[in-house]
C-alpha positions as CSV (number, residue, x, y, z in Angstrom):
1,M,9.1,26.0,54.4
2,A,7.0,22.9,53.8
3,R,4.5,23.0,50.9
4,I,0.8,23.3,51.9
5,I,-1.3,21.6,49.2
6,D,-5.0,21.9,49.1
7,P,-6.1,18.4,47.9
8,I,-9.3,19.8,46.3
9,T,-7.3,22.3,44.2
10,A,-4.8,19.5,43.3
11,Q,-7.6,17.4,42.0
12,V,-9.1,20.3,40.1
13,I,-5.7,20.9,38.4
14,N,-5.1,17.3,37.7
15,N,-8.6,17.0,36.1
16,A,-7.9,20.2,34.1
17,L,-4.7,18.6,32.7
18,I,-6.5,15.5,31.7
19,N,-9.3,17.5,30.1
20,A,-6.8,19.6,28.2
21,A,-5.5,16.3,26.6
22,Q,-9.0,15.0,26.1
23,E,-10.2,18.2,24.4
24,A,-7.1,18.3,22.2
25,G,-8.1,14.7,21.1
26,L,-11.7,15.7,20.5
27,A,-10.5,18.6,18.3
28,L,-8.4,16.1,16.3
29,Q,-11.3,13.6,15.9
30,L,-13.8,16.2,14.8
31,S,-11.4,17.8,12.3
32,A,-10.0,14.7,10.8
33,F,-10.6,13.6,7.2
34,S,-9.9,9.9,7.4
35,P,-12.3,7.3,8.8
36,N,-9.4,5.7,10.6
37,I,-8.9,8.8,12.8
38,R,-12.5,10.2,12.7
39,E,-14.4,7.0,13.3
40,R,-11.9,4.4,14.7
41,L,-10.2,7.0,16.9
42,D,-6.7,5.9,16.1
43,F,-4.9,8.8,17.7
44,S,-3.6,9.9,21.1
45,T,-2.8,13.2,22.9
46,A,-0.7,14.0,26.0
47,I,0.7,17.0,27.9
48,Y,4.3,17.3,29.3
49,D,6.1,19.8,31.6
50,D,9.0,22.1,30.7
51,H,11.4,19.2,31.3
52,A,9.6,16.8,29.0
53,R,8.1,14.8,31.9
54,L,4.6,13.5,31.5
55,L,1.8,15.5,33.2
56,A,-1.3,14.0,31.8
57,Q,-2.7,11.9,28.9
58,A,-6.1,11.3,27.4
59,E,-7.5,7.7,27.6
60,H,-6.5,6.9,24.1
61,I,-4.1,4.3,22.6
62,P,-1.7,2.7,25.1
63,V,1.0,1.9,22.5
64,H,0.9,5.5,21.4
65,L,0.8,7.0,24.9
66,G,3.7,5.0,26.3
67,A,5.9,5.4,23.3
68,M,5.2,9.2,23.1
69,I,6.9,9.5,26.5
70,E,10.1,8.4,24.9
71,G,9.4,10.3,21.7
72,V,9.1,13.6,23.5
73,K,12.2,13.0,25.6
74,F,14.1,12.4,22.3
75,L,12.9,15.6,20.8
76,F,13.6,17.5,24.0
77,E,17.2,16.5,23.7
78,E,17.4,17.4,20.0
79,F,15.6,20.8,20.1
80,D,16.0,23.6,22.6
81,F,12.3,24.0,23.3
82,S,12.9,27.1,25.5
83,K,14.1,29.0,22.3
84,L,11.3,27.9,20.0
85,S,8.4,30.1,18.9
86,S,4.9,29.5,20.2
87,E,3.9,28.8,16.6
88,D,6.6,26.2,16.0
89,V,5.5,22.6,15.5
90,I,7.8,19.6,15.1
91,I,6.8,16.6,13.0
92,N,8.2,13.0,13.3
93,N,7.4,9.5,12.3
94,D,10.9,7.9,12.3
95,P,10.7,4.7,14.4
96,Y,14.4,4.9,15.2
97,L,14.2,8.5,16.3
98,G,11.4,8.5,18.8
99,G,8.6,7.1,16.7
100,T,7.0,3.6,16.5
101,H,5.9,2.8,12.9
102,L,5.6,5.0,9.9
103,P,1.8,5.5,9.7
104,D,1.9,7.0,13.2
105,I,2.8,10.6,12.7
106,S,3.5,12.9,15.7
107,L,3.2,16.6,16.0
108,T,4.9,18.2,19.0
109,A,4.9,21.9,20.1
110,P,6.0,24.1,23.1
111,I,3.6,25.8,25.4
112,F,4.6,29.3,26.5
113,M,3.3,31.9,29.1
114,K,4.9,35.3,28.8
115,N,7.8,33.9,26.7
116,E,8.5,31.3,29.4
117,L,8.3,27.6,28.5
118,I,5.7,25.9,30.7
119,G,5.0,22.7,28.9
120,I,4.9,20.6,25.7
121,I,2.0,19.1,23.9
122,T,2.1,16.2,21.5
123,N,-0.3,14.1,19.5
124,R,0.1,11.0,17.4
125,A,-2.3,9.8,14.7
126,H,-2.3,6.7,12.5
127,H,-2.5,7.9,8.9
128,A,-4.2,5.4,6.6
129,D,-1.4,5.5,4.1
130,V,2.1,7.0,4.1
131,G,3.4,5.7,0.8
132,G,5.6,2.7,0.4
133,T,5.2,-0.5,-1.6
134,H,1.7,-1.3,-0.6
135,P,-1.6,0.6,0.1
136,G,-1.9,1.2,3.8
137,S,1.8,1.1,4.4
138,M,1.4,-2.0,6.6
139,P,2.6,-4.9,4.4
140,G,3.3,-8.2,6.0
141,G,6.6,-9.8,5.1
142,E,10.2,-8.9,4.4
143,Y,10.4,-5.2,4.0
144,T,12.9,-2.5,5.1
145,L,11.8,0.7,6.7
146,D,12.0,2.7,3.4
147,Q,9.9,0.1,1.6
148,E,7.2,0.4,4.3
149,G,6.6,4.1,3.7
150,Y,7.7,7.7,3.8
151,V,10.2,8.4,6.7
152,I,9.9,11.9,8.3
153,H,13.0,12.6,10.4
154,P,12.3,15.0,13.3
155,Q,12.0,18.5,11.8
156,F,9.8,21.6,11.8
157,L,6.5,21.3,10.1
158,I,5.9,24.9,11.0
159,Q,8.6,27.4,12.0
160,K,7.7,30.9,13.2
161,G,4.3,30.5,11.6
162,T,5.6,29.3,8.2
163,W,4.8,25.9,6.9
164,N,7.6,23.6,5.7
165,N,6.2,23.5,2.1
166,D,9.2,21.5,0.7
167,L,8.5,18.7,3.2
168,L,4.8,18.9,2.7
169,K,5.0,18.8,-1.0
170,D,7.4,15.9,-1.1
171,F,5.3,13.9,1.4
172,L,2.0,14.5,-0.3
173,S,3.6,13.5,-3.7
174,R,4.6,10.1,-2.2
175,V,1.4,9.0,-0.4
176,R,-1.9,7.8,-1.6
177,S,-5.0,10.0,-1.0
178,P,-2.9,13.2,-0.5
179,N,-5.9,15.4,0.3
180,E,-6.9,13.1,3.1
181,R,-3.3,13.1,4.5
182,K,-3.1,16.9,4.4
183,G,-6.5,17.2,6.1
184,D,-5.4,14.8,8.9
185,L,-2.2,16.8,9.4
186,Q,-4.3,20.0,9.6
187,A,-6.5,18.3,12.2
188,Q,-3.5,17.4,14.2
189,L,-2.4,21.0,14.1
190,A,-5.8,22.1,15.3
191,S,-5.5,19.7,18.2
192,I,-2.1,21.2,19.2
193,R,-3.5,24.7,19.2
194,V,-6.5,23.7,21.4
195,G,-4.1,22.0,23.9
196,Q,-1.8,25.0,24.1
197,Q,-4.7,27.4,24.8
198,N,-6.2,25.2,27.5
199,I,-2.9,24.8,29.4
200,Q,-2.3,28.6,29.2
201,K,-5.8,29.1,30.6
202,L,-4.9,26.7,33.5
203,W,-1.8,28.7,34.4
204,N,-3.6,32.0,34.2
205,R,-6.4,30.7,36.4
206,H,-4.2,29.3,39.2
207,G,-0.9,31.1,38.9
208,K,2.6,29.8,38.3
209,E,3.7,29.1,41.9
210,Q,0.5,27.1,42.8
211,V,0.6,25.1,39.5
212,I,4.2,24.1,39.9
213,N,3.8,23.1,43.5
214,I,0.7,21.0,42.7
215,L,2.5,19.3,39.7
216,E,5.3,18.2,42.0
217,F,2.7,16.9,44.5
218,L,0.9,15.0,41.8
219,R,4.2,13.4,40.7
220,E,4.9,12.3,44.2
221,R,1.4,10.9,44.5
222,S,1.9,8.8,41.4
223,A,5.2,7.5,42.8
224,I,3.3,6.4,45.9
225,G,0.9,4.6,43.6
226,F,3.7,2.6,42.1
227,Q,4.8,1.7,45.7
228,E,1.3,0.2,46.1
229,I,2.3,-2.5,43.5
230,L,5.5,-3.2,45.4
231,K,3.6,-3.8,48.6
232,E,1.9,-6.8,47.0
233,L,5.1,-8.3,45.8
234,P,7.9,-10.0,47.7
235,S,10.7,-7.7,49.0
236,E,13.0,-9.6,46.6
237,F,12.2,-11.7,43.7
238,L,13.1,-12.8,40.2
239,V,10.6,-14.3,37.7
240,S,11.0,-15.1,34.0
241,D,8.8,-16.3,31.3
242,T,8.6,-16.6,27.5
243,D,5.8,-16.2,25.0
244,Y,5.9,-16.4,21.2
245,L,4.8,-14.8,18.0
246,D,3.7,-17.3,15.5
247,D,6.4,-16.3,12.9
248,D,7.8,-13.2,11.2
249,G,5.9,-13.7,7.9
250,I,9.1,-15.1,6.2
251,T,10.1,-18.2,8.1
252,E,7.8,-20.6,10.0
253,E,9.8,-20.4,13.2
254,P,8.1,-19.0,16.3
255,I,9.7,-15.8,17.6
256,N,10.4,-15.7,21.4
257,I,9.7,-12.7,23.6
258,T,11.4,-13.3,27.0
259,V,11.3,-11.2,30.1
260,T,12.9,-11.4,33.5
261,I,11.3,-9.2,36.1
262,S,13.2,-8.6,39.3
263,K,13.4,-6.5,42.5
264,H,16.2,-6.4,45.0
265,S,15.6,-6.2,48.8
266,G,15.9,-2.6,50.1
267,N,15.6,-1.2,46.6
268,Q,12.3,0.2,45.1
269,N,13.3,-0.2,41.5
270,L,11.4,-2.8,39.4
271,H,13.6,-4.2,36.6
272,F,12.3,-5.6,33.3
273,D,15.0,-7.4,31.2
274,F,14.1,-8.4,27.7
275,S,17.7,-9.1,26.5
276,K,17.0,-12.8,26.0
277,S,14.4,-12.1,23.4
278,A,14.9,-13.2,19.7
279,R,17.3,-11.5,17.4
280,Q,15.7,-9.0,15.0
281,T,13.8,-10.6,12.2
282,R,13.7,-10.5,8.4
283,G,10.0,-10.0,8.6
284,N,8.8,-6.6,9.7
285,I,7.6,-7.4,13.2
286,N,10.6,-5.7,14.9
287,A,9.6,-3.2,17.6
288,P,11.5,0.0,18.2
289,K,12.6,0.4,21.9
290,A,9.8,2.8,22.6
291,V,7.2,0.0,22.0
292,A,8.6,-2.3,24.7
293,L,8.7,0.7,27.1
294,A,5.1,1.4,26.2
295,A,4.1,-2.2,27.0
296,V,5.8,-2.0,30.4
297,Y,4.1,1.3,31.2
298,Y,0.8,-0.1,30.2
299,V,1.1,-3.0,32.7
300,I,2.2,-0.6,35.4
301,R,-0.7,1.7,34.8
302,A,-3.1,-1.3,34.8
303,L,-1.9,-2.5,38.2
304,V,-1.7,0.8,40.0
305,P,-5.1,1.9,41.5
306,Q,-7.0,4.4,39.4
307,T,-7.0,6.9,42.2
308,F,-3.4,7.7,41.4
309,P,-2.8,10.0,38.4
310,T,-1.0,9.0,35.3
311,N,2.2,11.1,35.1
312,A,6.0,10.7,35.1
313,G,6.0,9.7,38.8
314,L,4.3,6.5,38.0
315,Y,7.3,5.2,36.1
316,E,10.1,6.8,38.0
317,Y,11.3,3.5,39.5
318,V,11.0,1.3,36.4
319,N,14.2,0.1,34.8
320,I,13.9,-1.5,31.3
321,I,16.7,-3.4,29.7
322,M,16.9,-4.4,26.0
323,K,19.7,-5.7,23.8
324,E,20.6,-4.0,20.6
325,G,20.0,-6.2,17.5
326,T,17.1,-8.0,19.1
327,I,13.5,-7.9,18.0
328,L,12.8,-5.2,20.7
329,D,15.8,-3.0,19.8
330,P,16.4,-3.5,16.1
331,I,19.0,-1.9,14.0
332,R,18.0,0.4,11.1
333,P,16.8,-0.3,8.4
334,A,14.9,-3.3,9.8
335,G,11.2,-3.2,9.0
336,V,8.9,-2.3,12.0
337,A,5.3,-2.0,10.7
338,G,4.2,-5.0,12.7
339,G,6.2,-4.4,15.8
340,N,3.9,-1.6,17.0
341,V,0.8,-3.6,16.6
342,E,1.6,-7.3,17.0
343,T,4.9,-7.6,18.9
344,S,3.6,-5.0,21.4
345,Q,0.8,-7.3,22.3
346,R,3.1,-10.2,22.9
347,I,5.3,-8.1,25.2
348,V,2.2,-7.4,27.4
349,D,1.3,-11.1,27.3
350,V,4.7,-12.2,28.5
351,I,4.9,-9.6,31.3
352,L,1.5,-10.6,32.6
353,K,2.4,-14.3,32.3
354,A,5.5,-13.7,34.5
355,L,3.7,-11.6,37.0
356,S,0.9,-14.1,37.3
357,K,3.3,-16.2,39.4
358,L,3.4,-13.4,42.0
359,L,-0.1,-11.8,41.6
360,P,-2.4,-14.7,40.7
361,K,-5.6,-13.0,41.6
362,K,-4.7,-9.7,39.8
363,I,-3.5,-11.0,36.4
364,N,-5.8,-12.2,33.6
365,A,-5.2,-15.0,31.2
366,A,-3.9,-14.0,27.7
367,N,-6.1,-11.7,25.7
368,C,-6.5,-12.4,22.0
369,G,-3.0,-11.2,21.5
370,S,-3.4,-9.6,18.1
371,M,-4.7,-6.3,16.7
372,N,-5.7,-8.3,13.6
373,N,-4.6,-5.5,11.2
374,L,-5.7,-5.4,7.6
375,A,-5.4,-2.9,4.9
376,I,-7.2,-3.0,1.5
377,G,-6.3,-0.5,-1.2
378,S,-5.8,0.2,-4.8
379,D,-3.8,2.8,-6.6
380,K,-6.0,2.4,-9.7
381,L,-9.2,2.9,-7.7
382,N,-7.6,5.5,-5.4
383,F,-8.7,4.2,-2.0
384,T,-7.0,2.8,1.1
385,Y,-8.9,1.2,3.9
386,Y,-7.2,0.2,7.2
387,E,-8.5,-1.1,10.5
388,T,-7.8,-3.4,13.4
389,I,-10.3,-5.9,14.5
390,A,-11.1,-6.8,18.2
391,G,-10.9,-10.2,19.8
392,G,-11.6,-11.9,23.1
393,L,-10.2,-10.8,26.5
394,G,-8.6,-13.2,28.9
395,A,-10.5,-14.3,31.9
396,A,-9.4,-13.4,35.4
397,H,-10.1,-14.5,39.0
398,G,-13.8,-13.7,39.5
399,F,-14.4,-12.5,35.9
400,N,-15.2,-13.9,32.5
401,G,-13.3,-12.3,29.6
402,R,-15.2,-9.8,27.5
403,N,-16.3,-10.7,24.0
404,A,-15.2,-8.7,20.9
405,T,-13.1,-6.1,22.7
406,H,-9.8,-4.4,21.7
407,A,-7.2,-5.4,24.3
408,A,-4.0,-4.1,25.9
409,M,-2.0,-1.9,23.5
410,T,-4.9,-0.9,21.3
411,N,-8.0,1.0,22.3
412,T,-9.6,1.9,19.0
413,G,-13.1,1.1,17.6
414,N,-14.0,-1.0,14.7
415,T,-14.9,1.0,11.6
416,P,-18.7,1.4,11.5
417,I,-20.2,-0.6,8.7
418,E,-22.2,2.4,7.3
419,I,-19.0,4.5,7.0
420,L,-17.0,1.7,5.6
421,E,-19.6,0.9,2.9
422,T,-20.1,4.6,2.0
423,E,-16.4,5.5,1.6
424,F,-14.9,2.3,0.1
425,P,-15.9,-0.3,-2.5
426,I,-16.5,-2.8,0.2
427,R,-19.6,-4.6,1.5
428,I,-19.7,-6.2,4.9
429,K,-21.2,-9.7,4.6
430,E,-20.9,-10.7,8.2
431,Y,-19.9,-9.1,11.5
432,S,-20.5,-11.4,14.4
433,I,-19.2,-12.8,17.6
434,R,-17.2,-16.0,17.1
435,W,-18.9,-18.0,19.7
436,N,-17.0,-20.7,21.6
437,S,-13.6,-19.2,20.7
438,G,-12.8,-18.3,24.3
439,G,-10.9,-20.7,26.5
440,E,-13.0,-22.6,29.1
441,G,-12.3,-22.4,32.8
442,T,-13.8,-21.5,36.1
443,W,-14.1,-18.2,34.4
444,S,-14.1,-18.4,30.6
445,G,-12.2,-16.3,28.1
446,G,-14.0,-13.8,25.9
447,C,-14.9,-14.7,22.3
448,G,-13.4,-13.2,19.2
449,I,-15.0,-11.7,16.1
450,R,-15.8,-13.0,12.6
451,R,-15.8,-10.2,10.0
452,A,-16.3,-10.9,6.3
453,M,-16.0,-8.2,3.7
454,E,-16.6,-8.3,-0.1
455,L,-14.5,-6.3,-2.6
456,L,-17.0,-4.7,-4.9
457,D,-14.4,-3.4,-7.4
458,G,-10.9,-4.5,-8.1
459,P,-8.2,-5.5,-8.3
460,A,-6.9,-4.4,-4.9
461,I,-4.1,-5.3,-2.5
462,L,-4.8,-6.9,0.8
463,S,-2.1,-6.6,3.6
464,L,-2.4,-8.6,6.8
465,L,-0.4,-8.2,10.0
466,S,-1.9,-10.6,12.6
467,D,-0.9,-13.3,15.1
468,R,-2.2,-16.0,17.4
469,R,-3.0,-18.0,14.2
470,I,-0.8,-20.9,15.3
471,I,0.1,-20.4,19.0
472,S,-3.0,-20.1,21.2
473,P,-3.6,-17.4,23.8
474,Y,-2.6,-19.1,27.1
475,G,-5.0,-19.9,30.0
476,L,-4.0,-19.6,33.6
477,Y,-4.3,-21.9,36.6
478,G,-5.9,-24.7,34.6
479,G,-8.0,-22.6,32.3
480,A,-8.0,-23.6,28.6
481,E,-6.3,-21.8,25.8
482,G,-8.3,-19.4,23.6
483,K,-8.9,-20.5,20.0
484,T,-6.4,-19.3,17.4
485,G,-7.6,-17.0,14.6
486,N,-8.0,-17.6,10.9
487,N,-7.5,-15.5,7.8
488,F,-8.8,-16.6,4.4
489,V,-10.3,-15.3,1.1
490,Q,-13.4,-16.8,-0.3
491,R,-13.2,-16.8,-4.1
492,G,-16.2,-18.5,-5.5
493,N,-16.3,-22.0,-4.0
494,E,-12.6,-21.9,-3.1
495,A,-11.4,-20.8,0.4
496,I,-7.8,-19.6,0.1
497,K,-6.1,-19.7,3.5
498,L,-3.7,-16.8,4.2
499,K,-0.7,-16.5,6.5
500,S,-0.9,-14.3,9.5
501,K,1.5,-11.8,7.9
502,T,1.2,-11.5,4.1
503,T,0.1,-9.5,1.1
504,F,-2.4,-10.8,-1.4
505,E,-4.0,-9.5,-4.6
506,L,-7.8,-9.5,-4.4
507,Q,-10.2,-9.7,-7.3
508,K,-13.6,-8.1,-7.6
509,G,-16.1,-10.3,-5.7
510,D,-13.5,-11.8,-3.3
511,I,-14.7,-12.0,0.3
512,V,-12.0,-11.5,3.0
513,V,-12.8,-13.4,6.2
514,I,-11.0,-12.6,9.4
515,E,-11.7,-14.7,12.5
516,T,-10.0,-13.3,15.5
517,P,-8.7,-15.3,18.5
518,G,-10.5,-15.7,21.8
519,G,-9.1,-15.1,25.2
520,G,-7.7,-17.7,27.6
521,G,-9.7,-19.2,30.4
522,Y,-8.8,-18.9,34.1
523,G,-9.0,-21.8,36.6
524,K,-10.2,-25.3,35.9
525,K,-13.7,-25.7,34.6
526,V,-16.0,-27.0,37.2
527,K,-17.9,-30.1,36.1
528,L,-21.5,-30.2,37.3
């Protein structure tokens, strides 16, 4: 007998799933201790079904959300979720076992109704420090995974209601600001419980049979949404392109990210092949496999009309190929702190660059191409400040790029000045739009940001992970490149230029200046 689906009820249930993820995120935000989670909103939440297939996600951080799809699949294979307790919570941050980089800690838990597994909830939050050699656990340079911070292999944080105190004690003894770390973990747990309750309410309200039928319908709808992309592409094609990271923080050689995108006639699969990308690097810009998957998923989601829901059906016909030992599939213990934040951006850039040959009016020029990460901290002064800084967006056909906006794989805010100056020995000297940094064109790229901050007490360690300091964000169809960014420290009358990926010892009174890149222009500039 054919299913009869009421479209209004289907929309109600889809919205309820999204709201469950959003409310779980709100609980995390309102409970969090650290400004990075509470103010910058550096976290994500998502809901999965009883087979670890994505049902819904909140509009949070793309690099989290896409990578979490793979992370939950990995945990589903390692743990028998049907035999877990409703109180059980799994913790993980291992980049080689479903994670991305060490500061991103995930909590994952089953959702039961009458002892039957009906779903899975997970969240991921960027902790301002997880130990390692440098405050902020985001050093730029040659570091192995264990040097970057504390590695948590997938295990129970809570089992049958009992906390894993051995793990918690060891973790808190190895990190800076342990009370903040514990508070953020408790906030993540609160988020999990809110999500579990809301999904249980949804099933109670609509009944098992109706919910299951509608979930299948929503997956089919999303798969149709993916087909909407294919309708705009040739029935058979192969396009390739390459973009570059400036360097790995050790050598001065540019690092290539290469993609070949193809489709065969009569086949609805879309193939993304990254196997010709650079070998894994000494510097810690290597990206675990889940990061490349997240970048592809982001582009697919951006191209599919918003009327189609975000769930597993959207990615059913996507095939992603990577080669072990390359920068996008590194071998342990290669450092990965920068892969999640910088390499992920370049993956998006190169995918869009390749697709621009087929979809010229749908694809924008390069965004700023960097999350412009910085961490300032001191063990002596007992503080760790971390944030990413926005840049300019690339222009597109019919649109100028936005100024001062987080792009692509990030979706956080910048730390409010009042919070930053209240909680850390830092004073903001300047926070402004970097005018004329966007590439010119028929439509101009957006401008980046200039942010200058003075260290009021010291010494402290500055860690930088940034890019597009040498190689400019590209323009499209005659549009000019966006301006590259700059990092330097003003010490008295001396301006000390810093590499894109480095660590540096700050003194009291030093002013750290970050100038972020602009976006590329689109189309030739019309001369009047």
